ChimeraX commands (.cxc) that place a marker at each C-alpha (Angstrom):
marker #1 position 98.99,156.36,123.10 radius 0.5
marker #1 position 97.55,153.63,120.84 radius 0.5
marker #1 position 95.56,150.63,121.93 radius 0.5
marker #1 position 96.96,147.14,121.56 radius 0.5
marker #1 position 94.48,144.37,120.90 radius 0.5
marker #1 position 95.16,140.79,121.86 radius 0.5
marker #1 position 92.24,139.57,119.76 radius 0.5
marker #1 position 93.23,137.32,116.88 radius 0.5
marker #1 position 91.76,138.32,113.55 radius 0.5
marker #1 position 90.50,135.84,111.02 radius 0.5
marker #1 position 92.25,135.71,107.65 radius 0.5
marker #1 position 90.58,137.42,104.71 radius 0.5
marker #1 position 87.93,135.35,102.94 radius 0.5
marker #1 position 90.23,134.83,99.93 radius 0.5
marker #1 position 93.08,133.48,102.08 radius 0.5
marker #1 position 94.14,129.88,102.67 radius 0.5
marker #1 position 96.23,129.18,105.75 radius 0.5
marker #1 position 98.59,126.18,105.85 radius 0.5
marker #1 position 100.17,124.97,109.07 radius 0.5
marker #1 position 103.87,124.20,109.32 radius 0.5
marker #1 position 104.96,120.68,110.22 radius 0.5
marker #1 position 107.04,119.76,113.28 radius 0.5
marker #1 position 110.22,120.97,111.56 radius 0.5
marker #1 position 108.65,124.34,110.78 radius 0.5
marker #1 position 108.15,123.62,107.06 radius 0.5
marker #1 position 104.98,123.84,105.00 radius 0.5
marker #1 position 104.82,120.70,102.84 radius 0.5
marker #1 position 101.86,120.23,100.51 radius 0.5
marker #1 position 100.48,117.76,98.01 radius 0.5
marker #1 position 100.42,119.79,94.80 radius 0.5
marker #1 position 100.15,119.22,91.05 radius 0.5
marker #1 position 102.61,120.42,88.41 radius 0.5
marker #1 position 101.28,120.22,84.85 radius 0.5
marker #1 position 98.65,117.85,86.28 radius 0.5
marker #1 position 101.17,115.46,87.89 radius 0.5
marker #1 position 101.04,114.90,91.66 radius 0.5
marker #1 position 104.08,116.39,93.42 radius 0.5
marker #1 position 104.92,116.73,97.12 radius 0.5
marker #1 position 106.24,120.29,97.59 radius 0.5
marker #1 position 107.99,122.26,100.27 radius 0.5
marker #1 position 106.65,125.81,100.20 radius 0.5
marker #1 position 109.30,128.51,100.55 radius 0.5
marker #1 position 107.58,131.88,100.69 radius 0.5
marker #1 position 110.85,133.66,99.91 radius 0.5
marker #1 position 111.69,131.58,96.84 radius 0.5
marker #1 position 111.93,133.14,93.40 radius 0.5
marker #1 position 111.87,129.84,91.49 radius 0.5
marker #1 position 110.24,126.42,91.58 radius 0.5
marker #1 position 112.62,123.48,91.72 radius 0.5
marker #1 position 111.64,119.94,90.72 radius 0.5
marker #1 position 113.40,116.63,91.24 radius 0.5
marker #1 position 114.20,114.74,88.02 radius 0.5
marker #1 position 111.39,112.26,88.84 radius 0.5
marker #1 position 108.86,115.07,89.43 radius 0.5
marker #1 position 109.98,116.81,86.22 radius 0.5
marker #1 position 109.42,113.58,84.25 radius 0.5
marker #1 position 105.98,113.14,85.83 radius 0.5
marker #1 position 105.15,116.72,84.78 radius 0.5
marker #1 position 106.12,115.95,81.16 radius 0.5
marker #1 position 109.62,117.44,81.23 radius 0.5
marker #1 position 112.53,115.27,80.05 radius 0.5
marker #1 position 115.50,116.15,82.30 radius 0.5
marker #1 position 117.91,114.62,79.76 radius 0.5
marker #1 position 116.78,117.15,77.15 radius 0.5
marker #1 position 117.27,120.23,79.32 radius 0.5
marker #1 position 120.05,122.78,78.89 radius 0.5
marker #1 position 121.45,123.67,82.32 radius 0.5
marker #1 position 122.55,127.14,81.26 radius 0.5
marker #1 position 121.44,129.16,84.27 radius 0.5
marker #1 position 122.99,129.58,87.70 radius 0.5
marker #1 position 121.25,130.22,91.01 radius 0.5
marker #1 position 122.52,131.06,94.47 radius 0.5
marker #1 position 121.30,128.72,97.19 radius 0.5
marker #1 position 122.05,128.43,100.88 radius 0.5
marker #1 position 124.61,125.78,99.87 radius 0.5
marker #1 position 126.27,127.87,97.17 radius 0.5
marker #1 position 125.90,128.18,93.40 radius 0.5
marker #1 position 123.92,125.58,91.46 radius 0.5
marker #1 position 123.20,125.11,87.76 radius 0.5
marker #1 position 119.59,125.23,86.59 radius 0.5
marker #1 position 117.63,124.61,83.43 radius 0.5
marker #1 position 114.92,127.20,82.83 radius 0.5
marker #1 position 111.54,125.83,81.72 radius 0.5
marker #1 position 108.01,127.20,81.70 radius 0.5
marker #1 position 105.46,125.20,83.65 radius 0.5
marker #1 position 101.93,125.16,82.32 radius 0.5
marker #1 position 100.33,124.99,85.76 radius 0.5
marker #1 position 101.01,124.61,89.48 radius 0.5
marker #1 position 98.09,123.76,91.79 radius 0.5
marker #1 position 98.11,123.66,95.55 radius 0.5
marker link #1:1,2 radius 0.2
marker link #1:2,3 radius 0.2
marker link #1:3,4 radius 0.2
marker link #1:4,5 radius 0.2
marker link #1:5,6 radius 0.2
marker link #1:6,7 radius 0.2
marker link #1:7,8 radius 0.2
marker link #1:8,9 radius 0.2
marker link #1:9,10 radius 0.2
marker link #1:10,11 radius 0.2
marker link #1:11,12 radius 0.2
marker link #1:12,13 radius 0.2
marker link #1:13,14 radius 0.2
marker link #1:14,15 radius 0.2
marker link #1:15,16 radius 0.2
marker link #1:16,17 radius 0.2
marker link #1:17,18 radius 0.2
marker link #1:18,19 radius 0.2
marker link #1:19,20 radius 0.2
marker link #1:20,21 radius 0.2
marker link #1:21,22 radius 0.2
marker link #1:22,23 radius 0.2
marker link #1:23,24 radius 0.2
marker link #1:24,25 radius 0.2
marker link #1:25,26 radius 0.2
marker link #1:26,27 radius 0.2
marker link #1:27,28 radius 0.2
marker link #1:28,29 radius 0.2
marker link #1:29,30 radius 0.2
marker link #1:30,31 radius 0.2
marker link #1:31,32 radius 0.2
marker link #1:32,33 radius 0.2
marker link #1:33,34 radius 0.2
marker link #1:34,35 radius 0.2
marker link #1:35,36 radius 0.2
marker link #1:36,37 radius 0.2
marker link #1:37,38 radius 0.2
marker link #1:38,39 radius 0.2
marker link #1:39,40 radius 0.2
marker link #1:40,41 radius 0.2
marker link #1:41,42 radius 0.2
marker link #1:42,43 radius 0.2
marker link #1:43,44 radius 0.2
marker link #1:44,45 radius 0.2
marker link #1:45,46 radius 0.2
marker link #1:46,47 radius 0.2
marker link #1:47,48 radius 0.2
marker link #1:48,49 radius 0.2
marker link #1:49,50 radius 0.2
marker link #1:50,51 radius 0.2
marker link #1:51,52 radius 0.2
marker link #1:52,53 radius 0.2
marker link #1:53,54 radius 0.2
marker link #1:54,55 radius 0.2
marker link #1:55,56 radius 0.2
marker link #1:56,57 radius 0.2
marker link #1:57,58 radius 0.2
marker link #1:58,59 radius 0.2
marker link #1:59,60 radius 0.2
marker link #1:60,61 radius 0.2
marker link #1:61,62 radius 0.2
marker link #1:62,63 radius 0.2
marker link #1:63,64 radius 0.2
marker link #1:64,65 radius 0.2
marker link #1:65,66 radius 0.2
marker link #1:66,67 radius 0.2
marker link #1:67,68 radius 0.2
marker link #1:68,69 radius 0.2
marker link #1:69,70 radius 0.2
marker link #1:70,71 radius 0.2
marker link #1:71,72 radius 0.2
marker link #1:72,73 radius 0.2
marker link #1:73,74 radius 0.2
marker link #1:74,75 radius 0.2
marker link #1:75,76 radius 0.2
marker link #1:76,77 radius 0.2
marker link #1:77,78 radius 0.2
marker link #1:78,79 radius 0.2
marker link #1:79,80 radius 0.2
marker link #1:80,81 radius 0.2
marker link #1:81,82 radius 0.2
marker link #1:82,83 radius 0.2
marker link #1:83,84 radius 0.2
marker link #1:84,85 radius 0.2
marker link #1:85,86 radius 0.2
marker link #1:86,87 radius 0.2
marker link #1:87,88 radius 0.2
marker link #1:88,89 radius 0.2
marker link #1:89,90 radius 0.2
view
């Protein structure tokens, strides 16, 4: 029979822990390509999604994008425009 410990362990020294807000979401002030962006962190996400305003701030012209991709979201299928971001900082 194994022992069960109720002692909490501290995160590893190379770990940052963020606390969820009252709705259970982790929302952070981040930077995309150097531009300040408020982000919701979804640990299960495969992609980063930006609003048109955040894309413009990050140096991406939404009007010049080709929305050729499709993604499945909780609300169904959506079109997306693939881009490569230079940098995301949290």
